[in-house]
Residue, then its C-alpha position, 0 to 999 in steps of 0.5 A: x478527505x475524499x478523492x477529487x476528480x483527478x483521482x477517478x482512475x484510482x477510486x470507486x464511483x463513491x469517491x473512495x479508494x479501495x486499492x489492492x497491493x500485490x507488490x510485496x516481494x521478499x516478505x511474500x516469499x517469507x510468507x510462503x516459506x512458512x508452509x513449505x520446506x523447499x525454497x520458494x521460487x520466483x515463479x511461485x510468487x509470480x503465479x500467485x500474484x497473477x492469480x490474485x490479480x485475476x480474482x481480485x481486481x474486478x473488485x478493486x478500484x486500483x492495484x499496486x504491482x511490483x516490477x520484479x515479479x509481476x508488472x510485465x507479466x500482468x500487463x502482457x497477460x492482461x491479468x488486471x480487470x478493465x477499470x482497475x487503475x494500474x499503480x507501479x511500485x517505483x521502490x527498490x527494497x534493500x535487505x539486511x541481516x535483521x530485516x527483509x526490508x531494511x532500506x529503500x531507494x528509487x528503482x531506476x529500472x522503473x521508467x515512468x514513461x514506459x510504465x505509463x505506456x503500459x497503462x499506469x496512472x500512478x507510481x508508489x514509493x515506500x519510505x522507511x522512517x527511523x528517528x535516528x536517520x536523516x530527515x533531509x535524505x528522506x525528504x530529498x528522495x520523496x521530492x525526487x520521486x514526486x518530480x519524476x511522477x509530475x514529469x510524466x503526469x503520473x499520480x504520486x503515492x508515498x508510503x512512509x512506514x515507521x521503523x525502529x532506530x538502528x542505534x537502539x534508542x527507545x522507540x514508539x511505532x505510533x510516534x513514528x507514524x505521526x512524525x513521518x506524516x509531519x515530515x513527509x505529508x506536505x511535500x506535494x505527493x498526490x496521495x499519502x499511504x499511512x499505517x493505521x494509527x496504533x495498528x488498530x489497537x487500543x479501542x475506537x476512541x484512541x484509534x480515531x483520535x490518532x487518525x484525526x491527528x494524522x488528518x490534520x497533519x497531511x495536506x491532501x487525501x490519505x489512505x491506510x495500509x494493512x501491515x500490522x493489523x490482522x485481516x479480521x480486524x482491518x475492516x473496523x480499523x479502516x472504518x475508524x480511520x475513514x470516519x476521521x478523514x482517511x479516504x480508503x485503503x491500499x492494502x494487500x495482506x489483510x485481503x490475501x494473507x490467509x490464502x497463502x498455504x491453502x491447498x487450493x489457492x484459486x478457490x481460496x482467493x474467491x472464497x476468502x480474499x474476494x469476500x474480504x475485499x468486498x467487505x472493505x469496499x462496502x466499508x469505504x463506500x459507506x463511510x468515506x465522505x466526498x468533499 
């Protein structure tokens, strides 16, 4: 389903969402750690995020930014291009010994009124879906989040992600993607951010059939994220999903992941990441049908 008028601050003139995610936190630190032996500093993450914002937001219809490393700096330094909608991440990531992000909760340090004053038009919440954890707790958190967004007339974006159970039972990530949509896709969030079904694998027919099922399940517009899909494969995955009802993407890794570790990051952002983002914009402009 293409975006209605109320989403103009987040969409391209075509009506498609072409949104950049730069809100990764400790997972981004781990990416940098693959290329250096010294500890990855907070400043490195902030510097990269600001460079990416300057290079890529002229192309993106909106951008998702985290409080911990980049929101204040991005706003104060005017690092986001005019016309690119601002989305504030309102999730706090909780690590464990096994996972960089083992759980999430609403970040009480993100004040809707304050980020709206900074120019935000939307808030985002990551929700981890596990088959052995409380559906009621997830729904309650999502409804709380939606209420906070509505109180300030901010758009609400939820991002349910399928994760393995903690109790060791058999698990299928793709079942989780669909089950999360059935559980959380009709609670009133303005936009649903989904994993690409099958993570883009298994061929066009399988991915499109699973995407069509998601489209029948989610009430309202939905977009795909890029985690689990290689940067080179993501444009095709986006096209398949959009042909079955998705309205675009909100993605980070598929755009800028290959830039990390390059000797000249600023050049690589222009030569590699911006080209990838431009291609994705072309895909959604061509494929998303305004309804």
